[in-house]
N, C-alpha and C positions, 0 to 999 in steps of 0.2 A: 505494500500499499502506500510507504514510505518512498517508491522509486517510482511511483507511476503517478499517484495526485497530487503529493505535495508539492513536483515542479509548477501543476497549475495552478494551486494556490498561492505560492508564490508570485508566479507571474497575473493574479489576480488583479492585481492592484492596476495593469497595464490595462485594464478592461473596463476600470470605472463602477467595479461594482455591478458589474452587467453580465459578468462569467458563470454560469449556470452548467453543473456537472450532474450527470445521470449515472450512477454505479447498478451495473446489474449483469448475471450472469445470460448464454444465452439458453441454458436449461438448468434445471436444479440439480444437483447430485448430494442429498441427504448425508451427512456423515454417517451416521445412522445406521444407513442400507449401504453406503458407499459404490452407489452406481446412479445411473441417471433415474429420473423418477418422471410422474406425470403431475407431480404440485405445479403449486403455482410458481413462479418467477420472481424471488425477492430482488427490491430493487431500495435504491437511495438516490434523493435527488438533493443536492445542493444551490441554495438561493442564497447569496448574501443579501439580498433584500427580505428576504423572510426569517424575521427572529422568532426560534422557539424558546418558549417558558420553560421544557423540559431537555434533559438531553435524549439522543437515540441511539442505539447499536442497530449494527446491518447484521442480519443474521437471520436463519430461517423463522426462527420463532419471535421478531420483532416484526419480520415481515408479515405476519399470519396476525398481528395485532393492529398493523400500521394504519392510522388514521385516515389513507387512500383506499381502501378497502380494495376489492377484490378488481383488476382491471383486467379485462375480459382479450383485450388484443394490443398490437404495435402502435394502432393508429389512436388507440385511449389511451395507451402509456403518452405519446408523442405529443397529443394535446394536452396532455398534463405538462407535461417537460416545459411544453412550449408557451404556456400560458401564467 
């Protein structure tokens, strides 16, 4: 994570607080079963213009409890990401 996300966060000042980052896998691979599954894909969106009152973790469990609910397809994810 430090080698991938950290450079983006350092460069964020050059984007005048308009850099939005989406983090998600191409498919879920829960540690419990150690293979691909048909479970929903967990995701996280970093948007500097949105301040959260509580901290969040990126995990399968947190994804199931996330405030975005179940996103049905890529188009819905992109609409959420771009809004």
